[in-house]
MARDO-628303 format. One record per residue (C-alpha): chain; x, y, z; residue in one letter. Coordinates in nm, 3 decimals, always signed. Layout:
# MARDO-628303
A:X:Y:Z:A
...
***
This chain:
# MARDO-628303
A:+9.547:+9.179:+17.915:M
A:+9.654:+8.819:+17.983:S
A:+10.018:+8.846:+17.878:R
A:+10.247:+8.742:+18.162:K
A:+10.546:+8.957:+18.258:V
A:+10.857:+8.818:+18.426:C
A:+11.183:+8.922:+18.583:I
A:+11.424:+8.695:+18.402:A
A:+11.728:+8.797:+18.604:G
A:+11.913:+9.081:+18.766:G
A:+12.181:+9.182:+19.012:N
A:+12.302:+9.472:+19.222:A
A:+12.649:+9.607:+19.281:T
A:+12.785:+9.626:+19.630:P
A:+12.634:+9.936:+19.791:F
A:+12.886:+10.187:+19.925:D
A:+13.108:+10.118:+19.622:Y
A:+13.438:+10.312:+19.605:P
A:+13.394:+10.658:+19.453:M
A:+13.606:+10.576:+19.148:H
A:+13.342:+10.324:+19.027:I
A:+13.135:+10.528:+18.781:T
A:+12.762:+10.479:+18.714:P
A:+12.838:+10.333:+18.372:E
A:+13.090:+10.089:+18.522:A
A:+12.833:+9.986:+18.782:M
A:+12.582:+9.922:+18.502:A
A:+12.832:+9.707:+18.315:A
A:+12.920:+9.512:+18.629:N
A:+12.552:+9.440:+18.703:C
A:+12.490:+9.325:+18.348:I
A:+12.798:+9.101:+18.341:V
A:+12.687:+8.932:+18.664:E
A:+12.339:+8.887:+18.517:T
A:+12.492:+8.726:+18.209:Q
A:+12.667:+8.475:+18.435:K
A:+12.324:+8.378:+18.569:D
A:+12.168:+8.381:+18.220:I
A:+12.444:+8.287:+17.973:P
A:+12.197:+8.314:+17.683:D
A:+12.138:+8.687:+17.744:F
A:+12.324:+8.955:+17.546:T
A:+12.263:+9.328:+17.508:L
A:+12.138:+9.262:+17.156:R
A:+11.830:+9.100:+17.313:D
A:+11.717:+9.433:+17.458:L
A:+11.421:+9.609:+17.297:D
A:+11.404:+9.904:+17.536:F
A:+11.595:+10.048:+17.835:M
A:+11.441:+10.215:+18.138:V
A:+11.683:+10.412:+18.353:Y
A:+11.616:+10.491:+18.718:S
A:+11.791:+10.789:+18.877:H
A:+11.665:+11.018:+19.150:F
A:+11.883:+11.329:+19.159:S
A:+12.118:+11.474:+18.901:V
A:+12.252:+11.695:+19.183:H
A:+12.474:+11.415:+19.314:F
A:+12.653:+11.360:+18.983:G
A:+12.632:+11.717:+18.846:K
A:+12.527:+11.575:+18.509:Q
A:+12.199:+11.638:+18.333:L
A:+12.063:+11.342:+18.135:C
A:+12.319:+11.107:+18.291:P
A:+12.142:+10.811:+18.135:E
A:+12.280:+10.925:+17.799:W
A:+12.634:+10.865:+17.926:V
A:+12.547:+10.514:+18.045:I
A:+12.355:+10.429:+17.728:H
A:+12.657:+10.536:+17.521:D
A:+12.894:+10.337:+17.740:H
A:+12.686:+10.021:+17.690:L
A:+12.693:+10.073:+17.312:G
A:+12.313:+10.076:+17.284:L
A:+12.282:+10.312:+16.986:V
A:+11.943:+10.298:+16.820:G
A:+11.775:+10.141:+17.122:L
A:+11.492:+10.352:+17.271:P
A:+11.539:+10.461:+17.630:H
A:+11.378:+10.675:+17.897:V
A:+11.472:+10.784:+18.249:R
A:+11.218:+10.775:+18.533:I
A:+11.249:+10.984:+18.849:E
A:+10.997:+10.951:+19.131:N
A:+11.170:+11.022:+19.461:G
A:+11.243:+10.723:+19.681:G
A:+11.009:+10.522:+19.460:N
A:+11.224:+10.587:+19.153:T
A:+11.340:+10.224:+19.130:G
A:+10.992:+10.084:+19.184:G
A:+10.846:+10.328:+18.932:S
A:+11.106:+10.230:+18.673:A
A:+11.022:+9.864:+18.731:L
A:+10.653:+9.951:+18.691:Y
A:+10.732:+10.130:+18.363:G
A:+10.916:+9.824:+18.233:A
A:+10.625:+9.604:+18.346:F
A:+10.382:+9.818:+18.145:L
A:+10.613:+9.817:+17.841:A
A:+10.618:+9.436:+17.830:V
A:+10.255:+9.395:+17.936:K
A:+10.147:+9.616:+17.645:S
A:+10.301:+9.374:+17.396:G
A:+10.532:+9.638:+17.247:L
A:+10.850:+9.484:+17.387:F
A:+10.970:+9.138:+17.491:D
A:+11.294:+9.224:+17.668:C
A:+11.341:+9.543:+17.871:V
A:+11.645:+9.635:+18.078:G
A:+11.597:+9.841:+18.396:V
A:+11.907:+9.998:+18.546:Y
A:+11.909:+10.232:+18.846:G
A:+12.189:+10.404:+19.034:W
A:+12.284:+10.685:+19.268:E
A:+12.620:+10.835:+19.370:T
A:+12.526:+10.994:+19.699:M
A:+12.880:+10.983:+19.838:D
A:+12.984:+11.256:+19.595:N
A:+12.864:+11.507:+19.856:V
A:+12.873:+11.545:+20.233:T
A:+12.602:+11.400:+20.455:Q
A:+12.453:+11.745:+20.520:S
A:+12.455:+11.836:+20.151:Q
A:+12.294:+11.503:+20.067:G
A:+12.021:+11.562:+20.323:S
A:+11.959:+11.903:+20.166:E
A:+11.931:+11.753:+19.817:F
A:+11.686:+11.489:+19.938:I
A:+11.485:+11.759:+20.117:A
A:+11.429:+11.925:+19.778:L
A:+11.180:+11.641:+19.720:A
A:+10.960:+11.796:+19.989:S
A:+10.757:+12.109:+19.914:D
A:+11.035:+12.367:+19.880:T
A:+10.788:+12.657:+19.912:R
A:+10.685:+12.554:+20.262:Y
A:+10.857:+12.255:+20.423:E
A:+11.213:+12.317:+20.308:A
A:+11.192:+12.686:+20.399:L
A:+11.102:+12.581:+20.754:A
A:+11.425:+12.381:+20.774:G
A:+11.262:+12.046:+20.723:G
A:+11.456:+11.735:+20.621:I
A:+11.315:+11.385:+20.591:Y
A:+11.423:+11.246:+20.932:P
A:+11.219:+11.527:+21.090:I
A:+10.909:+11.448:+20.882:Y
A:+10.932:+11.079:+20.963:Y
A:+11.002:+11.145:+21.329:A
A:+10.677:+11.345:+21.356:A
A:+10.484:+11.062:+21.190:M
A:+10.664:+10.802:+21.400:A
A:+10.578:+10.971:+21.729:Y
A:+10.209:+11.003:+21.640:K
A:+10.196:+10.646:+21.502:F
A:+10.366:+10.515:+21.815:M
A:+10.112:+10.679:+22.044:K
A:+9.807:+10.586:+21.834:E
A:+9.906:+10.220:+21.805:N
A:+10.033:+10.161:+22.160:N
A:+10.392:+10.106:+22.045:L
A:+10.728:+10.204:+22.194:T
A:+11.067:+10.315:+22.062:E
A:+11.188:+9.961:+22.127:E
A:+10.919:+9.826:+21.893:D
A:+11.059:+10.039:+21.611:F
A:+11.410:+9.927:+21.702:A
A:+11.310:+9.566:+21.627:M
A:+11.315:+9.639:+21.253:A
A:+11.646:+9.824:+21.274:A
A:+11.810:+9.538:+21.463:M
A:+11.661:+9.271:+21.235:K
A:+11.758:+9.427:+20.905:N
A:+12.115:+9.512:+20.997:R
A:+12.175:+9.167:+21.143:N
A:+12.046:+9.007:+20.822:Y
A:+12.275:+9.238:+20.622:A
A:+12.572:+9.075:+20.796:A
A:+12.508:+8.771:+20.573:D
A:+12.517:+8.982:+20.255:N
A:+12.863:+9.089:+20.142:E
A:+12.718:+9.348:+19.904:K
A:+12.540:+9.532:+20.182:S
A:+12.669:+9.861:+20.312:Q
A:+12.639:+9.753:+20.675:F
A:+12.850:+9.444:+20.605:Y
A:+13.112:+9.646:+20.415:R
A:+13.137:+9.955:+20.634:S
A:+13.051:+9.826:+20.981:D
A:+13.036:+9.450:+21.024:Y
A:+13.376:+9.378:+20.866:T
A:+13.541:+9.706:+20.969:N
A:+13.764:+9.663:+21.278:P
A:+13.729:+10.035:+21.350:D
A:+13.349:+10.013:+21.372:S
A:+13.176:+9.966:+21.709:P
A:+12.964:+9.702:+21.532:Y
A:+13.258:+9.492:+21.406:Y
A:+13.148:+9.125:+21.395:K
A:+12.868:+9.214:+21.635:K
A:+12.513:+9.081:+21.644:T
A:+12.311:+9.393:+21.716:L
A:+12.063:+9.414:+22.000:T
A:+11.771:+9.641:+22.078:I
A:+11.999:+9.821:+22.324:D
A:+12.248:+9.897:+22.045:D
A:+11.975:+10.070:+21.849:V
A:+11.841:+10.256:+22.153:M
A:+12.190:+10.373:+22.253:E
A:+12.282:+10.503:+21.908:S
A:+12.283:+10.880:+21.861:R
A:+11.947:+11.057:+21.862:L
A:+11.860:+11.203:+21.521:I
A:+11.505:+11.330:+21.574:S
A:+11.292:+11.181:+21.850:Y
A:+11.200:+10.896:+21.851:P
A:+11.445:+10.802:+21.573:L
A:+11.806:+10.715:+21.650:K
A:+12.098:+10.675:+21.413:R
A:+12.044:+10.300:+21.371:L
A:+11.674:+10.361:+21.299:D
A:+11.772:+10.541:+20.977:C
A:+11.869:+10.411:+20.633:C
A:+12.209:+10.461:+20.475:L
A:+12.298:+10.705:+20.197:M
A:+12.490:+10.505:+19.938:S
A:+12.664:+10.468:+19.607:R
A:+12.545:+10.172:+19.406:G
A:+12.354:+10.036:+19.109:G
A:+12.106:+9.760:+19.029:A
A:+11.981:+9.596:+18.710:F
A:+11.675:+9.386:+18.632:A
A:+11.569:+9.218:+18.310:L
A:+11.192:+9.243:+18.261:V
A:+11.061:+9.016:+17.986:T
A:+10.769:+8.833:+17.841:S
A:+10.707:+8.482:+17.974:E
A:+10.800:+8.338:+17.634:E
A:+11.139:+8.511:+17.638:W
A:+11.204:+8.404:+17.997:A
A:+11.116:+8.040:+17.932:K
A:+11.343:+8.027:+17.630:K
A:+11.645:+8.217:+17.764:H
A:+11.627:+8.200:+18.145:A
A:+11.465:+7.869:+18.245:P
A:+11.506:+7.804:+18.614:G
A:+11.600:+8.165:+18.686:N
A:+11.295:+8.378:+18.609:Y
A:+11.002:+8.475:+18.831:V
A:+10.661:+8.606:+18.731:E
A:+10.536:+8.956:+18.818:I
A:+10.191:+8.838:+18.922:A
A:+10.074:+9.177:+19.048:G
A:+10.182:+9.539:+19.018:A
A:+10.041:+9.855:+19.170:G
A:+10.146:+10.220:+19.177:L
A:+9.963:+10.488:+19.373:S
A:+10.003:+10.845:+19.498:S
A:+9.921:+11.069:+19.791:C
A:+9.974:+11.432:+19.898:T
A:+10.329:+11.563:+19.912:I
A:+10.272:+11.701:+20.264:R
A:+10.168:+11.441:+20.521:A
A:+9.954:+11.692:+20.710:G
A:+9.736:+11.749:+20.403:D
A:+9.613:+11.389:+20.410:R
A:+9.386:+11.440:+20.707:I
A:+9.024:+11.396:+20.599:D
A:+9.124:+11.416:+20.229:F
A:+8.810:+11.384:+20.011:P
A:+8.955:+11.134:+19.762:G
A:+9.058:+10.895:+20.037:W
A:+8.729:+10.949:+20.222:N
A:+8.545:+10.837:+19.909:E
A:+8.765:+10.530:+19.875:M
A:+8.812:+10.415:+20.235:Y
A:+8.565:+10.608:+20.450:G
A:+8.562:+10.917:+20.668:K
A:+8.874:+10.987:+20.870:G
A:+9.125:+10.784:+20.665:Y
A:+9.421:+10.808:+20.621:P
A:+9.525:+11.045:+20.904:D
A:+9.883:+11.176:+20.901:M
A:+10.049:+10.847:+20.994:T
A:+9.889:+10.613:+20.740:E
A:+10.043:+10.533:+20.402:F
A:+9.727:+10.536:+20.191:A
A:+9.925:+10.512:+19.865:A
A:+10.085:+10.194:+19.997:C
A:+9.747:+10.050:+20.088:R
A:+9.603:+10.136:+19.746:R
A:+9.896:+10.010:+19.537:S
A:+9.919:+9.700:+19.756:G
A:+9.553:+9.624:+19.706:E
A:+9.588:+9.665:+19.328:V
A:+9.882:+9.422:+19.329:A
A:+9.701:+9.180:+19.560:Y
A:+9.390:+9.187:+19.338:D
A:+9.596:+9.119:+19.027:M
A:+9.770:+8.828:+19.199:A
A:+9.452:+8.688:+19.359:G
A:+9.559:+8.747:+19.720:I
A:+9.298:+8.818:+19.988:E
A:+9.395:+9.125:+20.189:Y
A:+9.330:+8.971:+20.530:K
A:+9.539:+8.666:+20.439:K
A:+9.829:+8.860:+20.285:A
A:+10.073:+8.805:+20.573:A
A:+10.017:+8.430:+20.539:K
A:+10.023:+8.418:+20.158:E
A:+10.339:+8.630:+20.110:V
A:+10.642:+8.412:+20.187:D
A:+10.916:+8.677:+20.167:V
A:+10.920:+9.055:+20.129:A
A:+11.155:+9.346:+20.073:E
A:+10.990:+9.668:+20.188:I
A:+11.106:+10.028:+20.205:H
A:+11.259:+10.073:+20.551:D
A:+11.392:+10.427:+20.510:A
A:+11.332:+10.440:+20.885:F
A:+11.245:+10.164:+21.130:S
A:+10.917:+10.343:+21.193:S
A:+10.827:+10.346:+20.823:S
A:+10.872:+9.969:+20.799:E
A:+10.636:+9.932:+21.094:T
A:+10.384:+10.171:+20.936:Q
A:+10.395:+9.967:+20.615:I
A:+10.290:+9.654:+20.805:Y
A:+9.951:+9.819:+20.853:K
A:+9.924:+9.959:+20.501:A
A:+9.982:+9.614:+20.349:L
A:+9.708:+9.456:+20.565:H
A:+9.956:+9.246:+20.760:W
A:+9.841:+9.403:+21.085:A
A:+9.591:+9.654:+21.218:N
A:+9.560:+9.892:+21.512:T
A:+9.429:+9.615:+21.736:D
A:+9.713:+9.368:+21.678:N
A:+10.017:+9.555:+21.546:I
A:+10.182:+9.560:+21.888:R
A:+10.164:+9.181:+21.907:E
A:+10.258:+9.147:+21.539:F
A:+10.583:+9.334:+21.604:V
A:+10.668:+9.172:+21.937:R
A:+10.597:+8.821:+21.811:E
A:+10.864:+8.886:+21.545:K
A:+10.633:+8.788:+21.262:R
A:+10.855:+8.963:+21.004:T
A:+11.169:+8.778:+21.120:F
A:+11.304:+8.478:+20.929:L
A:+11.104:+8.225:+21.128:D
A:+10.788:+8.436:+21.125:G
A:+10.488:+8.453:+20.891:D
A:+10.638:+8.695:+20.640:V
A:+11.021:+8.724:+20.652:P
A:+11.097:+9.084:+20.561:T
A:+11.415:+9.256:+20.444:N
A:+11.627:+8.946:+20.484:V
A:+11.870:+9.097:+20.234:G
A:+11.924:+9.384:+20.475:G
A:+11.671:+9.638:+20.354:G
A:+11.763:+10.003:+20.322:L
A:+11.896:+10.014:+20.679:M
A:+12.131:+9.724:+20.613:G
A:+12.188:+9.698:+20.238:Y
A:+12.181:+10.075:+20.178:G
A:+11.974:+10.331:+19.990:H
A:+12.124:+10.466:+19.665:P
A:+11.779:+10.590:+19.570:V
A:+11.759:+10.509:+19.198:G
A:+11.887:+10.157:+19.258:A
A:+11.695:+10.068:+19.573:T
A:+11.358:+9.947:+19.441:G
A:+11.534:+9.738:+19.176:I
A:+11.766:+9.587:+19.436:M
A:+11.461:+9.497:+19.647:S
A:+11.305:+9.314:+19.352:A
A:+11.627:+9.128:+19.278:V
A:+11.672:+9.028:+19.644:E
A:+11.317:+8.892:+19.650:T
A:+11.379:+8.701:+19.328:M
A:+11.679:+8.526:+19.487:Y
A:+11.447:+8.338:+19.724:H
A:+11.193:+8.248:+19.458:L
A:+11.456:+8.099:+19.225:N
A:+11.661:+7.949:+19.509:D
A:+11.981:+8.144:+19.441:T
A:+11.986:+8.326:+19.778:A
A:+12.240:+8.084:+19.932:P
A:+12.476:+8.154:+19.641:K
A:+12.416:+8.530:+19.644:K
A:+12.447:+8.564:+20.022:H
A:+12.731:+8.437:+20.237:L
A:+12.535:+8.135:+20.361:S
A:+12.187:+7.982:+20.376:S
A:+12.110:+8.162:+20.704:K
A:+11.917:+8.434:+20.519:T
A:+11.749:+8.209:+20.264:Y
A:+11.372:+8.164:+20.279:V
A:+11.343:+7.808:+20.157:K
A:+11.043:+7.697:+19.950:D
A:+10.917:+8.054:+19.905:A
A:+10.657:+8.077:+19.630:N
A:+10.527:+8.434:+19.665:T
A:+10.725:+8.751:+19.727:G
A:+10.633:+9.116:+19.779:L
A:+10.843:+9.414:+19.672:V
A:+10.764:+9.761:+19.808:N
A:+10.915:+10.095:+19.700:S
A:+10.825:+10.422:+19.866:H
A:+10.877:+10.795:+19.806:A
A:+10.846:+11.115:+20.006:G
A:+10.642:+11.077:+20.322:T
A:+10.428:+10.823:+20.135:G
A:+10.375:+11.047:+19.831:T
A:+10.432:+10.772:+19.573:S
A:+10.439:+10.401:+19.651:I
A:+10.461:+10.090:+19.435:S
A:+10.403:+9.727:+19.527:N
A:+10.474:+9.412:+19.329:F
A:+10.383:+9.048:+19.383:I
A:+10.644:+8.808:+19.246:L
A:+10.578:+8.437:+19.206:R
A:+10.780:+8.128:+19.143:R
A:+10.661:+8.000:+18.800:P
***
């Protein structure tokens, strides 16, 4: 179908918002900020709402989207909530993309949120672990840092990497977050006089010296549990041209794929063998990322081997520094032969081939799960419509003249992954 789909606008709240800011207030705040960017947009323009929320456990409210929908006064407007683990935000964006692509709707709102600070860190880790196989993994005491640490260690050994190579992503993303006043690292560490990272430019040593969580992952290698919300306006090209000229970007490619819930089950999996050959994906490879990335690349006309050169800016799912590094391979930016050099040459830094997570990523901006994938799309949009200098504290984290962006959202241990290619119109 030839109909073009766009993101006409969108914004995120600060992540790590005070606890008294409710999900419905966060939604309203995101929409009001979007209306400042697109003065012609009102809620009456909406044809459909897609809500993105990972776990009702945090808010102790079933069907919480009903509360938000009521608060926004959207009676009569159809709505649905999508939940898909860490890829909830990306999946909701994919649902909105399909809704507009089908021709049924011209203007779809996507709002995601999470209130993870309602519970303690240990309780939050337990809730998130319920997205593993509770009959096996959870009963063995597994939580996600342990799963990722096992993959990270094997990936590190198989690809001739070190702990310091993983720490590069952790250092990069948090330092970029220091230019983003909405980021959790900026709010809770960089501007907090009581933090050891107050006004500090992080180094590899800072990451390596942070508390061990599960070898080889340290505290600064891990993303941040957060409270926050994000909103995106997904529209037809006609709507975007009429109401948001100069602000909108095109969704040139979209892919969504799946893999086994347990990473160990991927080894020699028949479906992947048929698609990519014997022996793939192994336990450390994100096959769902590769597949959804290839679907998005194909749709956007990007050659896989040239992807790192053709993508100008990216926001990818750095739940852990190791997972960002694993994603480099899955997206065809690097391979086993050159990933060590790819990392050490800083090719995902601002002055590299494909600046990645310059808004801070999950390690810097934060990870309120239902909001995260939407935030990543909005952050990518800021570079393609040249509003990054206004949205960030300066132009230091602005990728000038970017024409093509990539947005990645990731769930489980690679169980569901979406990828989007955004383009400047």
